[in-house]
C-alpha positions as CSV (number, residue, x, y, z in Angstrom):
1,X,-19.0,-26.9,-0.5
2,X,-17.2,-26.8,2.7
3,X,-16.3,-30.5,2.5
4,X,-14.8,-30.2,-1.0
5,X,-12.7,-27.2,-0.1
6,X,-11.4,-28.9,3.0
7,X,-10.4,-31.9,1.0
8,X,-8.7,-29.7,-1.4
9,X,-7.0,-27.8,1.2
10,X,-5.7,-30.9,2.6
11,X,-4.4,-32.2,-0.4
12,X,-2.4,-29.5,-1.2
13,X,-1.0,-29.5,2.1
14,X,-0.2,-33.1,1.8
15,X,3.0,-32.9,-0.7
16,X,5.1,-30.2,-2.2
17,X,3.3,-30.9,-5.8
18,X,6.8,-32.1,-7.0
19,X,4.8,-33.6,-10.5
20,X,3.7,-31.6,-13.3
21,X,0.6,-33.5,-14.3
22,X,-1.9,-32.0,-16.4
23,X,-2.7,-29.8,-19.5
24,X,-0.8,-27.0,-20.3
25,X,-3.3,-24.3,-20.1
26,X,-2.3,-20.7,-19.6
27,X,-3.4,-19.1,-22.9
28,X,-6.1,-16.3,-23.2
29,X,-9.7,-17.5,-21.5
30,X,-11.4,-16.9,-24.9
31,X,-8.8,-19.2,-26.9
32,X,-9.5,-22.9,-27.7
33,X,-8.3,-25.5,-25.5
34,X,-4.6,-25.7,-26.4
35,X,-2.9,-29.1,-27.3
36,X,-1.1,-31.2,-24.8
37,X,2.7,-29.9,-25.1
38,X,5.7,-32.3,-25.2
39,X,7.7,-33.0,-21.9
40,X,10.1,-30.2,-23.2
41,X,7.6,-27.6,-23.7
42,X,6.2,-28.6,-20.2
43,X,9.3,-27.6,-18.7
44,X,9.9,-24.6,-20.5
45,X,6.6,-23.5,-19.6
46,X,7.2,-24.4,-15.6
47,X,10.3,-22.3,-15.8
48,X,9.0,-19.4,-17.6
49,X,6.9,-19.1,-14.8
50,X,9.4,-19.4,-12.3
51,X,11.0,-16.8,-13.9
52,X,8.2,-14.8,-13.5
53,X,7.8,-15.5,-9.6
54,X,11.5,-14.4,-9.6
55,X,11.4,-11.5,-11.2
56,X,8.0,-10.0,-11.2
57,X,5.1,-9.3,-8.7
58,X,3.3,-12.4,-9.7
59,X,3.2,-14.6,-12.7
60,X,0.0,-13.7,-15.5
61,X,-0.7,-15.6,-18.5
62,X,0.5,-12.5,-20.5
63,X,3.6,-12.3,-18.9
64,X,4.6,-16.0,-19.2
65,X,3.3,-16.2,-22.5
66,X,5.8,-13.2,-23.2
67,X,8.5,-15.4,-21.4
68,X,7.9,-18.5,-23.5
69,X,8.2,-16.0,-26.9
70,X,11.2,-14.1,-26.0
71,X,13.2,-17.0,-23.9
72,X,15.1,-16.0,-20.9
73,X,17.8,-13.5,-22.4
74,X,15.3,-11.8,-24.6
75,X,12.7,-11.5,-21.9
76,X,15.5,-9.8,-19.5
77,X,16.6,-7.1,-22.6
78,X,13.4,-6.5,-23.2
79,X,12.6,-5.4,-19.4
80,X,16.1,-3.7,-19.0
81,X,14.6,-1.4,-21.3
82,X,11.0,-1.2,-20.1
83,X,9.8,1.9,-18.3
84,X,6.5,2.9,-16.5
85,X,6.9,2.9,-12.7
86,X,7.6,6.0,-10.9
87,X,7.5,8.0,-7.8
88,X,9.2,11.1,-9.4
89,X,5.5,13.3,-9.6
90,X,5.0,12.3,-5.8
91,X,8.3,14.0,-5.1
92,X,7.3,17.5,-4.5
93,X,8.4,18.9,-1.3
94,X,6.3,20.8,0.9
95,X,6.9,22.8,4.1
96,X,5.8,21.1,7.2
97,X,3.0,23.7,7.9
98,X,1.5,23.1,4.4
99,X,-1.5,21.6,5.5
100,X,-4.3,23.3,7.7
101,X,-4.8,22.2,11.3
102,X,-7.5,19.1,11.4
103,X,-6.7,18.4,7.5
104,X,-6.2,14.9,7.5
105,X,-6.6,14.2,4.2
106,X,-3.8,16.7,3.4
107,X,-1.7,15.1,5.8
108,X,-1.9,11.6,4.4
109,X,-1.0,13.2,1.1
110,X,1.5,15.1,2.2
111,X,2.8,13.3,5.7
112,X,2.7,9.7,5.0
113,X,3.7,6.6,2.8
114,X,0.0,6.6,1.9
115,X,0.6,8.3,-1.8
116,X,3.8,6.3,-2.6
117,X,2.7,3.2,-1.1
118,X,-0.3,3.1,-3.5
119,X,2.0,3.8,-6.1
120,X,4.1,0.9,-5.3
121,X,1.1,-1.2,-5.5
122,X,-0.4,0.1,-8.7
123,X,2.6,0.0,-10.7
124,X,3.3,-3.5,-9.2
125,X,-0.4,-4.9,-10.6
126,X,0.0,-3.5,-14.0
127,X,3.5,-1.2,-15.4
128,X,5.4,-3.0,-17.6
129,X,8.8,-2.7,-15.9
130,X,8.1,-5.3,-13.7
131,X,11.9,-6.6,-13.6
132,X,12.8,-3.0,-12.3
133,X,10.3,-3.1,-9.7
134,X,11.3,-6.4,-8.2
135,X,15.2,-5.1,-8.0
136,X,14.1,-1.8,-6.8
137,X,12.3,-3.4,-4.0
138,X,14.9,-5.8,-2.9
139,X,17.5,-2.9,-2.9
140,X,15.1,-0.8,-0.9
141,X,15.6,-3.8,1.5
142,X,19.1,-3.5,2.1
143,X,19.5,0.4,1.9
144,X,16.6,0.9,4.4
145,X,15.1,4.2,5.2
146,X,11.5,4.5,6.7
147,X,8.4,6.4,7.5
148,X,8.6,5.2,10.9
149,X,11.1,7.8,11.6
150,X,10.6,10.2,9.3
151,X,7.2,11.1,7.7
152,X,7.4,13.0,4.6
153,X,5.6,11.8,1.1
154,X,7.9,13.7,-0.9
155,X,11.0,12.2,0.8
156,X,9.8,8.9,1.0
157,X,9.0,9.1,-3.1
158,X,12.7,10.6,-4.0
159,X,14.1,8.6,-1.8
160,X,12.3,5.4,-3.2
161,X,13.0,6.8,-7.3
162,X,16.6,6.0,-6.6
163,X,16.0,2.4,-6.5
164,X,14.0,2.3,-9.6
165,X,16.3,5.0,-11.1
166,X,19.7,2.7,-10.4
167,X,18.1,-0.6,-10.0
168,X,19.9,-1.8,-14.0
169,X,22.9,1.1,-13.3
170,X,25.9,1.3,-11.1
171,X,25.9,0.3,-7.5
172,X,28.4,3.3,-7.1
173,X,26.2,5.6,-8.8
174,X,23.3,4.5,-6.3
175,X,25.5,4.5,-3.0
176,X,26.3,8.2,-3.6
177,X,22.8,9.0,-4.4
178,X,21.8,7.4,-0.8
179,X,24.5,9.1,0.7
180,X,23.2,12.5,-0.4
181,X,20.2,12.2,-0.3
182,X,18.2,14.4,2.2
183,X,15.4,11.7,3.5
184,X,18.3,9.1,4.4
185,X,20.4,12.6,5.9
186,X,17.7,12.8,8.0
187,X,16.7,8.8,8.9
188,X,20.4,8.3,9.8
189,X,21.5,11.7,11.0
190,X,24.1,12.7,8.3
191,X,22.3,15.8,7.7
192,X,23.5,18.5,10.2
193,X,26.3,16.4,11.2
194,X,29.2,18.6,11.7
195,X,33.1,18.8,12.6
196,X,33.9,18.0,16.4
197,X,30.8,16.1,17.0
198,X,30.3,13.8,13.8
199,X,27.2,11.6,13.8
200,X,28.4,8.1,13.5
201,X,24.9,6.6,12.7
202,X,25.1,6.8,8.8
203,X,28.8,5.9,8.9
204,X,28.2,2.3,10.9
205,X,25.0,1.5,8.7
206,X,26.6,2.4,5.2
207,X,29.3,-0.2,6.1
208,X,27.5,-2.9,8.1
209,X,24.5,-3.2,5.8
210,X,24.9,-0.9,2.3
211,X,28.3,-2.2,1.2
212,X,30.9,-4.7,2.9
213,X,28.9,-5.9,5.8
214,X,30.6,-6.5,9.3
215,X,32.8,-9.5,8.5
216,X,35.6,-10.1,5.6
217,X,33.9,-12.7,3.0
218,X,35.6,-14.6,0.5
219,X,33.9,-13.8,-3.2
220,X,31.9,-17.2,-2.7
221,X,30.7,-15.3,0.4
222,X,32.1,-17.6,2.8
223,X,33.7,-16.1,5.9
224,X,37.2,-15.5,6.0
225,X,38.7,-16.4,9.2
226,X,41.6,-15.3,11.6
227,X,44.1,-18.2,13.2
228,X,42.0,-19.0,15.9
229,X,38.8,-19.8,13.8
230,X,36.9,-16.3,14.5
231,X,35.6,-14.0,11.6
232,X,37.7,-11.3,10.7
233,X,36.0,-8.1,11.0
234,X,36.0,-5.5,8.0
235,X,36.4,-2.1,9.9
236,X,37.4,-0.7,13.3
237,X,35.6,1.6,15.4
238,X,38.6,4.1,14.3
239,X,37.1,3.6,10.9
240,X,33.6,4.5,11.6
241,X,34.7,7.7,13.2
242,X,36.8,8.5,10.5
243,X,34.2,7.8,7.9
244,X,31.8,9.9,9.9
245,X,34.6,13.3,10.0
246,X,34.5,12.7,6.3
247,X,30.5,13.3,5.9
248,X,30.0,16.1,7.8
249,X,29.3,19.4,6.6
250,X,25.9,18.8,4.8
251,X,22.2,20.0,5.4
252,X,19.1,19.8,3.9
253,X,18.1,21.8,1.1
254,X,15.1,24.1,1.8
255,X,11.7,24.6,-0.2
256,X,11.8,27.7,-2.2
257,X,15.5,28.3,-1.3
258,X,14.4,29.2,2.3
259,X,17.5,29.9,4.4
260,X,18.8,26.7,6.0
261,X,17.9,27.8,9.3
262,X,14.4,27.3,8.5
263,X,13.4,24.1,10.1
264,X,9.7,24.1,8.3
265,X,11.3,24.3,5.0
266,X,13.3,20.9,4.9
267,X,13.6,19.6,0.9
268,X,13.4,15.8,1.9
269,X,13.4,14.8,-1.7
270,X,16.4,16.7,-2.8
271,X,20.4,16.0,-2.6
272,X,21.7,17.9,0.5
273,X,23.9,20.7,0.0
274,X,27.4,21.8,1.8
275,X,27.8,24.2,4.5
276,X,31.6,24.7,4.8
277,X,32.2,25.9,8.2
278,X,30.5,22.6,9.6
279,X,33.1,20.7,7.7
280,X,36.0,18.5,9.2
281,X,38.5,19.6,6.9
282,X,41.5,17.9,8.5
283,X,43.1,14.3,7.5
284,X,41.0,11.5,7.5
285,X,42.2,8.1,7.7
286,X,39.7,5.0,6.9
287,X,39.7,1.5,5.1
288,X,43.3,1.7,4.1
289,X,42.4,5.2,2.5
290,X,43.4,8.7,3.7
291,X,41.9,11.8,2.7
292,X,44.6,14.8,2.8
293,X,43.7,17.9,4.5
294,X,42.0,20.6,3.0
295,X,40.2,18.1,0.8
296,X,36.6,19.3,-0.3
297,X,33.7,18.0,1.0
298,X,32.9,16.3,-1.9
299,X,36.3,14.7,-2.3
300,X,35.6,13.3,0.9
301,X,32.2,11.8,0.0
302,X,33.7,10.2,-2.9
303,X,36.8,8.8,-0.7
304,X,34.2,7.5,1.5
305,X,32.0,5.8,-1.7
306,X,34.9,4.4,-3.4
307,X,36.5,2.6,-0.4
308,X,33.6,0.7,0.4
309,X,32.6,0.4,-2.9
310,X,36.0,-1.5,-4.0
311,X,36.1,-3.3,-0.9
312,X,36.8,-7.1,-1.4
313,X,34.0,-8.2,0.3
314,X,31.2,-5.3,-1.4
315,X,30.6,-8.0,-4.3
316,X,30.0,-11.3,-2.4
317,X,27.5,-9.2,0.4
318,X,25.4,-7.4,-2.4
319,X,25.4,-10.5,-4.4
320,X,23.8,-12.5,-1.7
321,X,21.4,-10.3,-0.9
322,X,20.2,-9.8,-4.3
323,X,20.0,-13.3,-4.7
324,X,18.1,-14.1,-1.5
325,X,15.6,-11.6,-2.5
326,X,15.4,-12.4,-5.9
327,X,15.7,-16.3,-6.1
328,X,16.7,-18.4,-3.1
329,X,18.1,-17.3,0.4
330,X,20.1,-20.8,0.2
331,X,22.4,-20.2,-2.4
332,X,25.5,-22.1,-2.5
333,X,29.0,-20.6,-2.2
334,X,29.4,-21.3,-6.1
335,X,26.5,-19.2,-7.0
336,X,27.6,-16.1,-5.0
337,X,30.6,-16.6,-6.4
338,X,29.5,-16.4,-9.7
339,X,27.3,-13.5,-9.2
340,X,30.0,-11.4,-7.2
341,X,32.7,-12.2,-10.1
342,X,30.0,-10.2,-12.1
343,X,29.8,-7.4,-9.5
344,X,33.6,-7.1,-9.9
345,X,33.8,-7.1,-13.5
346,X,30.9,-7.1,-16.1
347,X,33.1,-8.4,-18.6
348,X,34.1,-5.1,-19.6
349,X,36.2,-4.0,-16.7
350,X,32.9,-2.3,-14.8
351,X,32.7,-3.1,-11.6
352,X,29.1,-2.8,-9.7
353,X,27.0,-2.8,-13.3
354,X,23.9,-4.1,-11.3
355,X,22.3,-5.1,-15.2
356,X,24.9,-7.3,-15.6
357,X,24.5,-8.4,-11.8
358,X,20.9,-9.2,-12.3
359,X,21.2,-11.3,-15.3
360,X,24.0,-13.6,-13.7
361,X,21.5,-14.1,-11.0
362,X,18.3,-14.9,-13.2
363,X,20.2,-17.1,-16.0
364,X,22.5,-18.9,-13.4
365,X,22.0,-22.8,-13.4
366,X,20.8,-22.6,-9.5
367,X,17.9,-20.1,-10.7
368,X,17.0,-21.9,-14.1
369,X,18.3,-25.4,-13.5
370,X,16.2,-28.5,-11.7
371,X,14.5,-27.9,-8.5
372,X,16.1,-29.4,-5.4
373,X,14.7,-29.3,-1.8
374,X,16.3,-26.2,-0.7
375,X,15.2,-24.4,-4.1
376,X,13.3,-21.2,-4.1
377,X,12.1,-19.0,-1.0
378,X,8.9,-18.4,1.0
379,X,6.9,-15.5,-0.4
380,X,6.9,-12.6,2.1
381,X,3.6,-11.2,2.6
382,X,4.0,-8.2,-0.1
383,X,4.6,-10.6,-2.6
384,X,2.0,-13.6,-1.4
385,X,-0.3,-10.6,-1.8
386,X,0.4,-9.4,-5.3
387,X,0.7,-12.8,-6.9
388,X,-2.8,-13.5,-5.8
389,X,-3.9,-10.0,-6.9
390,X,-1.7,-10.5,-10.2
391,X,-3.4,-14.0,-11.1
392,X,-6.8,-13.0,-10.2
393,X,-6.3,-9.9,-12.4
394,X,-6.7,-6.6,-10.9
395,X,-6.8,-2.8,-11.6
396,X,-6.1,-0.7,-8.6
397,X,-4.9,2.5,-7.2
398,X,-3.1,0.4,-4.8
399,X,-5.0,1.7,-1.6
400,X,-6.6,-1.7,-0.8
401,X,-3.0,-3.0,-0.7
402,X,-1.5,-0.2,1.5
403,X,-4.4,-0.7,3.9
404,X,-3.9,-4.4,4.2
405,X,0.0,-4.7,4.0
406,X,0.4,-3.6,7.8
407,X,-1.9,-6.1,8.8
408,X,0.3,-8.8,7.3
409,X,3.6,-7.2,8.8
410,X,4.9,-6.0,6.2
411,X,4.0,-2.1,5.8
412,X,6.1,-0.9,2.3
413,X,8.5,1.9,3.4
414,X,7.5,1.8,7.2
415,X,10.4,-0.7,8.0
416,X,10.5,-1.0,11.6
417,X,14.4,-0.3,11.6
418,X,17.3,-0.2,9.2
419,X,17.5,-3.9,9.5
420,X,14.5,-3.9,7.4
421,X,11.6,-6.5,8.5
422,X,13.6,-9.3,8.5
423,X,17.4,-10.2,8.2
424,X,18.5,-12.1,5.2
425,X,20.4,-14.8,7.2
426,X,17.0,-15.7,9.6
427,X,16.8,-19.2,10.2
428,X,14.2,-21.5,9.0
429,X,12.3,-22.8,11.8
430,X,13.7,-26.7,12.3
431,X,16.7,-26.5,10.0
432,X,20.0,-25.9,11.5
433,X,21.4,-25.3,8.2
434,X,18.8,-23.2,6.0
435,X,17.7,-19.9,6.2
436,X,14.2,-18.5,5.4
437,X,14.4,-14.6,6.0
438,X,10.7,-14.1,5.5
439,X,9.7,-16.7,7.8
440,X,10.1,-14.1,10.6
441,X,6.6,-12.6,9.5
442,X,5.2,-15.9,9.0
443,X,3.6,-15.6,12.5
444,X,0.5,-17.4,13.5
445,X,-1.5,-14.2,13.6
446,X,-0.1,-12.9,10.4
447,X,-1.0,-16.2,8.4
448,X,-4.1,-16.3,10.0
449,X,-4.3,-12.5,8.5
450,X,-3.4,-13.7,5.1
451,X,-6.2,-16.4,4.9
452,X,-8.4,-13.6,5.9
453,X,-7.1,-11.5,3.0
454,X,-7.1,-14.8,0.3
455,X,-10.9,-15.3,1.4
456,X,-11.8,-11.5,1.5
457,X,-10.4,-11.2,-2.2
458,X,-11.7,-14.4,-3.5
459,X,-14.8,-16.0,-2.1
460,X,-15.9,-12.5,-0.6
461,X,-14.0,-10.5,-3.5
462,X,-17.0,-9.5,-5.9
463,X,-16.3,-6.0,-7.3
464,X,-18.8,-4.2,-5.1
465,X,-16.9,-5.2,-2.0
466,X,-16.4,-2.1,0.2
467,X,-12.8,-1.8,0.6
468,X,-12.5,-1.5,-3.3
469,X,-14.3,1.7,-3.6
470,X,-12.3,4.7,-4.4
471,X,-11.4,6.6,-1.0
472,X,-13.7,10.0,-1.3
473,X,-11.0,12.1,1.1
474,X,-8.2,11.3,-1.5
475,X,-7.5,13.0,-4.7
476,X,-7.0,11.0,-7.6
477,X,-8.1,7.7,-6.1
478,X,-9.9,5.2,-8.3
479,X,-10.3,2.2,-6.6
480,X,-9.7,-1.3,-7.2
481,X,-11.5,-4.1,-9.4
482,X,-11.1,-7.9,-10.1
483,X,-11.3,-8.8,-13.2
484,X,-13.8,-12.0,-12.6
485,X,-15.0,-11.5,-16.0
486,X,-11.8,-13.3,-17.3
487,X,-12.8,-16.3,-15.1
488,X,-16.7,-16.1,-15.6
489,X,-15.7,-16.8,-19.4
490,X,-14.4,-20.4,-18.6
491,X,-18.3,-21.2,-18.1
492,X,-18.4,-24.6,-17.4
493,X,-14.9,-25.9,-18.2
494,X,-13.9,-26.0,-14.7
495,X,-10.6,-28.4,-15.9
496,X,-9.9,-24.8,-17.7
497,X,-9.6,-23.1,-14.3
498,X,-7.6,-25.8,-12.5
499,X,-5.4,-25.5,-15.3
500,X,-5.2,-21.6,-15.0
501,X,-4.6,-21.8,-11.4
502,X,-2.1,-24.5,-11.5
503,X,-0.2,-22.8,-14.0
504,X,0.1,-19.1,-12.3
505,X,0.1,-20.2,-8.7
506,X,1.8,-23.3,-8.9
507,X,4.4,-23.4,-11.8
508,X,2.1,-26.3,-12.8
509,X,3.7,-28.4,-10.0
510,X,0.1,-30.2,-8.8
511,X,-0.3,-33.7,-8.9
512,X,-3.2,-35.4,-10.5
513,X,-4.8,-36.1,-7.0
514,X,-4.2,-32.6,-6.2
515,X,-5.9,-31.2,-9.6
516,X,-8.9,-33.5,-8.8
517,X,-9.4,-32.2,-5.3
518,X,-9.1,-28.7,-6.4
519,X,-11.5,-29.5,-9.2
520,X,-13.9,-31.0,-6.6
521,X,-14.0,-27.7,-4.4
522,X,-15.1,-26.0,-7.4
523,X,-17.8,-28.5,-8.9
524,X,-19.5,-28.8,-5.7
525,X,-20.8,-25.1,-6.0
526,X,-23.8,-25.0,-8.5
527,X,-25.7,-21.9,-9.1
528,X,-29.0,-21.3,-12.1
529,X,-27.0,-18.3,-13.2
530,X,-23.7,-19.8,-15.5
531,X,-21.8,-16.8,-15.1
532,X,-22.2,-16.5,-11.2
533,X,-21.7,-20.1,-11.0
534,X,-18.4,-19.7,-12.9
535,X,-17.3,-16.7,-10.8
536,X,-17.8,-18.4,-7.3
537,X,-16.2,-21.6,-8.7
538,X,-13.0,-19.5,-9.6
539,X,-13.4,-17.8,-6.5
540,X,-13.5,-20.9,-4.1
541,X,-10.7,-22.7,-6.2
542,X,-8.5,-19.8,-5.9
543,X,-9.4,-19.5,-2.2
544,X,-8.0,-22.9,-1.6
545,X,-5.0,-22.5,-3.7
546,X,-3.5,-19.2,-2.2
547,X,-3.9,-20.5,1.4
548,X,-2.0,-23.9,0.6
549,X,1.7,-24.0,1.5
550,X,2.4,-24.8,-1.9
551,X,1.3,-21.2,-3.1
552,X,3.0,-19.6,-0.3
553,X,6.7,-21.3,-1.6
554,X,8.2,-20.1,-4.9
555,X,10.1,-23.4,-6.1
């Protein structure tokens, strides 16, 4: 058994699996064998899996079948209308003394990321609005606020709800909502910033990370250069100071309308409220814009949002980030330019239409066309974990996932800084030109931890596994359950299992030699109980597949 598994691992590591050999598979496990499709059908099936990798938290047979039925644009239309994921019910602010001293369960539920991260994973596993969640996840890695600095469950929930709400809305509206959000107000110090001593933290990151970026970009994302060949800055220190002045005079809303001096009643999930006496009402000049003396606080905020939103570098800056997180960190300038053009004008004169931008990203020739050597991207730990779990079939309250993600170096909603877990331009090791952002997290320790997780959730992943149990100290938890019955239904049909794994984990890219090696790892396991034998065979093959380099790279 061990020898067969080792041989399969070696075979899967030997090449990148450029072929598409093997039969179709991918239907319901109880269905009769599917006839071998035509080459055109195989190509369509492969791309359906590829779209599921780009636009969901991992392919499932049901999802792939749905994409095949509706086509790319039809499925996108369905996803744009889909709902299901939410954090709104978790965004209930409480006073900081809400929990009794020593009540750790209360503290976890009210002053940590745990309930929100659990919901993130529970919805990633089963909520129907997969595309909305993936876009929200990408936006949350561009516009960052973190539990590492501000511990409020309601605040984390309310802040991350903004990304779900505006994932297919207008980017200007998202920028305004983020700017006025109390949780962000604490994280980057806009809350209680006042005239005379304004904090520049939010102003700086708003320009550098949330909108235009530090340097001028052409519409295709390439750097604009000055006469000496250097980059041209988008803003100056004076611009940051003036933007900071324009954003003075706001503080947190308070729980139960408590006085604004009550530091224990901060309402992190709510928009901030104006304190006119703290506002700098003098004239402000920034980014080629002026705000007249005496203009209202709201007008000053609007001027800041508009100046950044309408800046020439904002469309390519946002486009490149979203392409990086959904499709590839190595898009051509032409790809960035096409998406940036849609950000600038959705075809109806509207700027910042994220629905149109997402459609442009996912229907572009570089997303849907033939794969080349630099196509796709490395799975970040969160997506490796969810993709494996969705391929297995999980029902979950999310607790086991949020327990595991920190060990993999990517605890959602707890980024180490405003710069996220990794920069978008992190270089691919060994390459002078290619980018591979998630490679920053692929340390030897993290890779070993993912191998351990894959083993625990496959070979050792029976439903009775201790970490799957509901947590008695946390109200409302239900635990997790892998759907091994679906794999047991294959019985002796090891080829059918291989087909399913080839489909969901590799987009049917395995060569015949790799399929044969994977099958050998499964057939080597025998047991007198047919159901147990089928389950153990599936578990071993899934472990071999999930720990292969091919699984970790979405082509």
